[in-house]
C-alpha positions as CSV (number, residue, x, y, z in Angstrom):
1,M,11.5,4.4,5.4
2,F,9.9,7.8,5.0
3,G,11.6,8.9,8.3
4,I,9.5,6.3,10.2
5,T,11.4,3.5,12.0
6,L,10.2,0.7,14.3
7,P,12.3,1.9,17.3
8,G,10.9,5.4,16.9
9,L,7.2,4.3,17.1
10,P,5.0,5.3,20.0
11,K,4.4,2.6,22.6
12,F,0.8,1.9,21.5
13,A,2.0,1.2,18.0
14,K,4.8,-1.0,19.2
15,L,2.3,-3.0,21.3
16,T,-0.1,-3.3,18.4
17,L,2.6,-4.6,16.1
18,T,3.9,-7.0,18.8
19,F,0.5,-8.5,19.3
20,F,0.0,-8.9,15.6
21,L,3.4,-10.5,15.2
22,L,2.8,-12.9,18.1
23,L,-0.6,-13.9,16.7
24,I,0.6,-14.4,13.1
25,G,3.6,-16.3,14.5
26,L,1.2,-18.5,16.5
27,T,-0.9,-19.0,13.3
28,Y,2.2,-20.2,11.4
29,L,3.2,-22.5,14.4
30,V,-0.2,-24.1,14.3
31,G,0.4,-24.9,10.6
32,V,3.7,-26.5,11.5
33,V,2.1,-28.6,14.2
34,N,-0.5,-29.7,11.6
35,I,2.3,-30.8,9.3
36,Y,4.0,-32.7,12.1
37,H,0.7,-34.4,12.9
38,K,0.4,-35.6,9.3
39,T,4.0,-36.4,8.5
40,K,6.0,-36.6,11.7
41,F,8.5,-34.5,9.7
42,T,9.7,-37.7,7.9
43,V,10.3,-38.1,4.2
44,Q,8.0,-41.2,4.2
45,G,5.3,-39.2,6.0
46,A,5.5,-36.5,3.4
47,I,5.3,-39.1,0.6
48,E,2.3,-40.8,2.2
49,N,0.6,-37.4,2.8
50,E,0.7,-36.6,-0.9
51,R,0.6,-40.1,-2.5
52,G,-1.4,-42.0,0.1
53,S,-0.8,-45.3,1.8
54,E,-2.9,-48.3,1.5
55,E,-1.4,-49.7,4.7
56,K,-2.4,-46.6,6.7
57,M,-5.6,-46.1,4.8
58,I,-4.5,-42.6,3.6
59,Y,-6.0,-41.7,0.2
60,P,-3.8,-40.0,-2.4
61,K,-4.6,-36.4,-2.9
62,E,-6.8,-35.8,-5.9
63,F,-6.1,-33.1,-8.5
64,G,-8.9,-30.9,-7.3
65,D,-7.7,-31.1,-3.7
66,M,-4.2,-30.3,-4.8
67,V,-5.4,-27.2,-6.6
68,S,-7.5,-26.1,-3.7
69,L,-4.7,-26.7,-1.2
70,T,-2.1,-24.9,-3.4
71,H,-4.5,-21.9,-3.9
72,F,-5.1,-21.6,-0.2
73,H,-1.5,-22.0,0.9
74,L,0.1,-19.7,-1.7
75,G,-2.4,-16.9,-1.0
76,G,-2.0,-17.4,2.8
77,W,1.8,-17.5,2.7
78,A,1.9,-14.4,0.4
79,M,-0.2,-12.4,2.8
80,M,1.6,-13.6,6.0
81,F,5.0,-12.9,4.5
82,M,4.0,-9.6,3.0
83,W,2.8,-8.3,6.4
84,V,5.8,-9.3,8.4
85,L,8.1,-8.1,5.6
86,L,6.3,-4.8,5.5
87,I,7.1,-4.3,9.1
88,L,10.7,-5.3,8.5
89,W,11.0,-2.5,5.8
90,F,10.5,0.0,8.6
91,S,13.3,-1.5,10.7
92,T,16.8,-0.1,11.1
93,Y,18.4,-3.2,9.6
94,S,20.5,-3.0,6.4
95,T,19.0,-2.7,3.0
96,K,20.8,-5.9,2.0
97,L,19.2,-7.9,4.8
98,K,15.8,-6.5,3.9
99,A,16.3,-7.4,0.2
100,V,17.3,-11.0,0.9
101,M,14.4,-11.5,3.3
102,G,12.1,-9.8,0.9
103,V,12.7,-12.3,-1.9
104,L,13.6,-15.6,-0.1
105,P,10.2,-16.6,1.4
106,F,8.4,-16.1,-1.9
107,L,10.8,-18.3,-3.7
108,L,10.6,-20.9,-1.0
109,A,6.8,-20.8,-1.1
110,V,6.9,-21.7,-4.8
111,L,9.4,-24.5,-4.2
112,D,7.3,-25.8,-1.4
113,A,4.2,-25.9,-3.4
114,G,6.1,-27.3,-6.4
115,G,7.5,-30.0,-4.2
116,M,4.1,-31.0,-3.1
117,W,2.9,-31.4,-6.7
118,L,6.1,-33.1,-7.8
119,T,6.0,-35.5,-4.9
120,R,2.4,-36.4,-5.8
121,Y,2.7,-36.7,-9.5
122,A,6.4,-37.1,-10.5
123,A,8.6,-39.0,-8.0
124,N,8.9,-39.7,-4.3
125,G,12.3,-38.1,-4.2
126,F,10.7,-34.7,-4.5
127,A,9.6,-35.1,-0.9
128,Y,13.1,-33.8,0.0
129,L,12.4,-30.6,-1.9
130,L,9.0,-30.3,-0.2
131,M,10.5,-30.8,3.2
132,G,13.6,-28.7,2.6
133,A,11.7,-25.7,1.2
134,G,9.0,-26.0,3.9
135,F,11.6,-26.1,6.7
136,L,13.5,-23.1,5.2
137,M,10.3,-21.2,4.7
138,A,9.2,-21.7,8.4
139,A,12.7,-20.8,9.6
140,T,12.7,-17.6,7.4
141,F,9.2,-16.7,8.8
142,G,10.4,-17.2,12.3
143,L,13.5,-15.2,11.8
144,V,11.7,-12.3,10.3
145,V,9.2,-12.2,13.2
146,V,12.1,-12.3,15.7
147,L,14.0,-9.6,13.8
148,D,10.8,-7.4,13.7
149,L,10.2,-7.8,17.4
150,A,13.9,-7.2,18.3
151,N,13.9,-4.0,16.3
152,I,10.6,-2.8,17.7
153,W,11.8,-3.1,21.3
154,F,15.6,-3.0,21.2
155,G,16.5,-1.2,18.0
156,K,18.4,2.0,18.2
157,K,16.6,5.1,17.0
158,P,18.5,6.6,14.0
159,A,19.9,10.1,14.5
160,M,17.7,12.8,13.2
161,A,19.0,14.5,10.0
162,G,20.5,17.9,10.8
163,S,21.0,17.2,14.5
Protein backbone atom coordinates (compact mmCIF):
# COMPACT_ATOMS: atom_id res chain seq x y z
CA MET A 1 0.00 0.00 0.00
CA PHE A 2 1.48 3.32 -1.14
CA GLY A 3 4.74 1.46 -1.78
CA ILE A 4 5.15 0.65 1.91
CA THR A 5 5.11 -3.00 2.98
CA LEU A 6 5.67 -4.68 6.32
CA PRO A 7 8.73 -6.67 5.16
CA GLY A 8 10.31 -3.45 3.87
CA LEU A 9 10.05 -1.53 7.14
CA PRO A 10 13.16 -0.59 9.10
CA LYS A 11 13.96 -2.77 12.09
CA PHE A 12 12.81 -0.19 14.68
CA ALA A 13 9.36 -0.04 13.04
CA LYS A 14 9.15 -3.84 12.92
CA LEU A 15 10.01 -4.00 16.62
CA THR A 16 7.43 -1.34 17.49
CA LEU A 17 4.69 -3.16 15.56
CA THR A 18 5.75 -6.49 17.07
CA PHE A 19 5.50 -5.19 20.63
CA PHE A 20 2.14 -3.59 19.84
CA LEU A 21 0.80 -6.84 18.35
CA LEU A 22 2.07 -8.89 21.30
CA LEU A 23 0.52 -6.50 23.82
CA ILE A 24 -2.84 -6.28 22.05
CA GLY A 25 -2.78 -10.05 21.63
CA LEU A 26 -2.18 -10.44 25.36
CA THR A 27 -5.05 -8.02 26.04
CA TYR A 28 -7.40 -10.14 23.93
CA LEU A 29 -6.12 -13.32 25.61
CA VAL A 30 -6.89 -11.88 29.06
CA GLY A 31 -10.46 -11.29 27.82
CA VAL A 32 -10.68 -14.92 26.72
CA VAL A 33 -9.42 -16.09 30.13
CA ASN A 34 -12.10 -13.89 31.73
CA ILE A 35 -14.78 -15.60 29.63
CA TYR A 36 -13.41 -19.01 30.59
CA HIS A 37 -13.47 -18.01 34.26
CA LYS A 38 -17.16 -17.03 33.96
CA THR A 39 -18.44 -19.79 31.65
CA LYS A 40 -15.88 -22.62 31.49
CA PHE A 41 -16.58 -22.37 27.72
CA THR A 42 -19.83 -24.32 28.17
CA VAL A 43 -23.26 -23.51 26.80
CA GLN A 44 -24.73 -23.79 30.29
CA GLY A 45 -22.05 -21.42 31.59
CA ALA A 46 -22.89 -18.90 28.86
CA ILE A 47 -26.61 -19.14 29.67
CA GLU A 48 -25.97 -18.66 33.40
CA ASN A 49 -23.64 -15.73 32.70
CA GLU A 50 -26.44 -13.91 30.83
CA ARG A 51 -29.62 -15.17 32.50
CA GLY A 52 -28.30 -15.89 35.97
CA SER A 53 -28.55 -18.97 38.17
CA GLU A 54 -30.34 -19.11 41.51
CA GLU A 55 -28.42 -22.25 42.41
CA LYS A 56 -25.04 -20.54 41.88
CA MET A 57 -26.27 -17.15 43.10
CA ILE A 58 -25.52 -15.45 39.79
CA TYR A 59 -27.83 -12.54 39.08
CA PRO A 60 -29.30 -12.11 35.60
CA LYS A 61 -27.77 -9.19 33.74
CA GLU A 62 -29.95 -6.11 33.93
CA PHE A 63 -30.78 -4.04 30.86
CA GLY A 64 -28.47 -1.17 31.83
CA ASP A 65 -25.60 -3.57 32.42
CA MET A 66 -26.22 -5.18 29.03
CA VAL A 67 -26.15 -1.77 27.32
CA SER A 68 -22.94 -0.80 29.12
CA LEU A 69 -21.25 -4.13 28.35
CA THR A 70 -22.29 -4.01 24.70
CA HIS A 71 -21.10 -0.42 24.33
CA PHE A 72 -17.72 -1.22 25.89
CA HIS A 73 -17.15 -4.43 23.93
CA LEU A 74 -18.26 -3.23 20.49
CA GLY A 75 -16.06 -0.14 20.79
CA GLY A 76 -13.11 -2.13 22.09
CA TRP A 77 -13.41 -4.84 19.46
CA ALA A 78 -13.74 -2.27 16.69
CA MET A 79 -10.55 -0.50 17.80
CA MET A 80 -8.58 -3.69 18.37
CA PHE A 81 -9.56 -5.17 15.03
CA MET A 82 -9.06 -1.94 13.13
CA TRP A 83 -5.47 -1.61 14.35
CA VAL A 84 -4.43 -5.19 13.57
CA LEU A 85 -6.22 -4.98 10.20
CA LEU A 86 -4.57 -1.67 9.37
CA ILE A 87 -1.24 -3.40 9.86
CA LEU A 88 -2.46 -6.29 7.66
CA TRP A 89 -3.26 -3.83 4.84
CA PHE A 90 0.47 -3.12 4.53
CA SER A 91 1.31 -6.82 4.28
CA THR A 92 2.25 -8.57 1.06
CA TYR A 93 -0.72 -10.97 1.32
CA SER A 94 -3.39 -11.11 -1.38
CA THR A 95 -6.10 -8.49 -1.65
CA LYS A 96 -8.70 -11.25 -1.34
CA LEU A 97 -7.33 -12.37 2.05
CA LYS A 98 -7.21 -8.77 3.25
CA ALA A 99 -10.81 -8.22 2.10
CA VAL A 100 -12.15 -11.31 3.91
CA MET A 101 -10.22 -10.55 7.07
CA GLY A 102 -11.32 -6.91 6.84
CA VAL A 103 -15.03 -7.77 7.01
CA LEU A 104 -15.27 -11.01 9.00
CA PRO A 105 -14.36 -9.79 12.50
CA PHE A 106 -16.82 -6.90 12.37
CA LEU A 107 -19.66 -9.23 11.37
CA LEU A 108 -18.66 -11.65 14.12
CA ALA A 109 -18.60 -8.85 16.70
CA VAL A 110 -22.21 -7.95 15.88
CA LEU A 111 -23.23 -11.63 16.01
CA ASP A 112 -21.44 -12.08 19.33
CA ALA A 113 -23.12 -9.05 20.90
CA GLY A 114 -26.46 -10.07 19.39
CA GLY A 115 -26.02 -13.57 20.78
CA MET A 116 -25.51 -12.10 24.23
CA TRP A 117 -28.75 -10.10 24.00
CA LEU A 118 -30.72 -12.95 22.46
CA THR A 119 -29.47 -15.42 25.07
CA ARG A 120 -30.52 -13.04 27.84
CA TYR A 121 -33.92 -11.98 26.49
CA ALA A 122 -35.08 -14.47 23.82
CA ALA A 123 -34.00 -18.10 24.30
CA ASN A 124 -31.24 -20.20 25.81
CA GLY A 125 -30.44 -21.67 22.39
CA PHE A 126 -28.87 -18.40 21.31
CA ALA A 127 -25.97 -19.26 23.62
CA TYR A 128 -24.69 -21.36 20.70
CA LEU A 129 -24.60 -18.22 18.54
CA LEU A 130 -22.85 -16.33 21.33
CA MET A 131 -20.23 -19.03 21.78
CA GLY A 132 -19.75 -19.74 18.07
CA ALA A 133 -19.37 -16.09 17.09
CA GLY A 134 -17.11 -15.45 20.07
CA PHE A 135 -14.88 -18.43 19.24
CA LEU A 136 -14.63 -17.45 15.56
CA MET A 137 -13.94 -13.83 16.48
CA ALA A 138 -11.10 -14.84 18.82
CA ALA A 139 -9.69 -17.24 16.21
CA THR A 140 -9.86 -14.52 13.56
CA PHE A 141 -8.12 -12.04 15.84
CA GLY A 142 -5.37 -14.54 16.62
CA LEU A 143 -4.95 -15.39 12.95
CA VAL A 144 -4.61 -11.74 11.91
CA VAL A 145 -2.02 -11.12 14.64
CA VAL A 146 -0.02 -14.18 13.54
CA LEU A 147 -0.29 -13.18 9.86
CA ASP A 148 0.89 -9.67 10.73
CA LEU A 149 3.88 -10.94 12.70
CA ALA A 150 4.81 -13.51 10.05
CA ASN A 151 4.73 -10.89 7.29
CA ILE A 152 6.70 -8.36 9.34
CA TRP A 153 9.56 -10.77 10.01
CA PHE A 154 9.40 -13.41 7.27
CA GLY A 155 7.58 -11.76 4.37
CA LYS A 156 9.37 -11.24 1.10
CA LYS A 157 10.00 -7.67 0.04
CA PRO A 158 8.20 -7.00 -3.23
CA ALA A 159 10.34 -6.21 -6.26
CA MET A 160 10.74 -2.50 -6.86
CA ALA A 161 8.88 -1.16 -9.87
CA GLY A 162 11.21 -0.56 -12.81
CA SER A 163 14.03 -2.72 -11.45
